[in-house]
N, C-alpha and C positions, 0 to 999 in steps of 0.2 A: 763151503764149511767144513772142518772137521769137527771131529768129537771135543770136546773141552773149549770152544772158542768160546767165549768172554763177550758179551754184548753189552755196549752202555744202556741201551733201550729198549722196549717189548719190539719196535719198531724194524729196529734194526735186526733181530732177533728171526721173526718174522722173515725179512726179507734175505736173511741167510738159506732158511728151512726153502722158500720158495727157489730158490736160486741152484742149490743142490737136488730137488725132485726136476726141478726140471730141465737144469741143464748136466746132471750128471747120471742120476740114479733112470728115469725112464727112458730114456735113449739110449741105455746098454738092459735092461731091462726086457726077461723074454715076456711076450705075449701071447698065450692058446691060442688066441683066435687068430692070432696070423701066422702061424704053423709052429710054435713056440721059436719065433723070432726076434731076434730086439728092433725096437720102431727102424733104425736107421739102417739093417741090413735088411729088412722087407722092401723098402723104397730103394736102397740100391737094384733089388731083383726085381724089383717093379718098372723101375726104369722112373724112377720119379724126384730123384736125387742126381 
């Protein structure tokens, strides 16, 4: 979901926001509890990915 994306329904908008957070934002966002690594980087270092 990009900025200024129009959605026909509220459900479509909710799905777009959920998809953005789960598929783009959270995997790349750095977290202080895992030494400021992204979840993807952390899993690679831990041998989980």
